[in-house]
N, C-alpha and C positions, 0 to 999 in steps of 0.2 A: 842232347845236353852232355857236355863233357865235365867230369868231376875234377876239381882242383884238390888233389890230395894234400898239398901243403896247407891249404886253407882249412880243410877238414881237420888236419892235425892241430892247427892253431885253435880251432873251435873246441876240440876235445881238451886241449891243455887249459884253455880259458875256463871251461866248465869244471874241470878237476880243481883248479886253483880257487874257483868260487866256493867249492865245498871244503877247501883247505885240506885236500888229500895229497899225499905223496904218490909218486908214480908206483912204487911197490905196493902200496895199499890198494890202489886202483886195479893193478894187475891181479892181485889176490881176489878182490871182489868180482872181477870179470872172468877169472879163471884163464888168464892168458899168461904166456911165458914171460919170465924175467927179462927186462930190457926191451921187450917188444913194444911196449907203450912209448918208450922214448923214441924208437924208430918211427912209429906212427905219427907222433906229435911233431917230429922234424920233417915229415913227408918222405922219409927214406923207404918205409914199408907201406904197401897198399893193403889196408885191412879188408878182409872178406865181409860179406853181408853179416855172417854170424858174429864176427868180432865187433862190428858196429852195433849190433843188437845187444851183445853182452856189455859193451861199454855204456850204452844207453841205460841199461838196467842198473849197472854199477854206479853211474853218475846221476841217477834219478832224473832222467830227461827222455826226450824222444829222439829217434834216429834222425829226424828231419832237422833238429838243431845242429847236428854235425854235418849233414849232407847239404842242406840249403840255407842254414843259418836262421831258421824259424823254429819256434816251439809250439807244439799243439798241446796246450794245457788241459782243456776241457775234455778232450777225447783220448781216453787211455786204452783204446783198442790195440795200440802198438804193443802193449805188454803181452796181450794174448797172442799176437802174431809172433813176438819174440820167443815166447814159450813154445809155440808150435814149431818154429824154425829149429829149435834145439833137438827136436825128435827126428829131423830129416836125415836121410843118408846123403853121401856126397853127390850122387847123381841127382837126387831131388833138390838139394840145396843149389847146385849149379843151375838147374832149370829156373828156380825162383830168382836167383841172382841175375839171370839173363832177362827176366821179365821186368826188373826194377826200372831200367832206363825207359822202357816203353810206358810203364805206369806213370812215371814222372812227367811224360809228355802229354798225358791225358788231362782234360779239363774237368 
C-alpha cells in the first residue's frame, strides 16, 4: 500500500478546520515546528510516524483518519500507542515505522 501524502495532508487540514483551529494553534498543540503543518497539509513535507501520532492527539482523532480516511471511535488504544511512541529513540522509532506498512496489509 502506497501512501498518498497530499491526501493525508488534506485529511489533516479538514480535521483541523472541523475543530476551527489555526495552523499555529495545531502546531503548538502537537509540538511541531512553525510552518511545518502548512507543508504537511500541502503535501510538500512527508510527516514521520511520530508527527502523525502527535497530530492525531492534537486534533482529537486517530491516525487512521489521516492515513486511510477512517476513524476508529470506540477503540482508543491508539492513544496508548502514541504515548509509547513518544518514548522511543530514533532507532526504535524507525523500526516501528518500517512495520506499519506490513501491519496495514494484515487482515
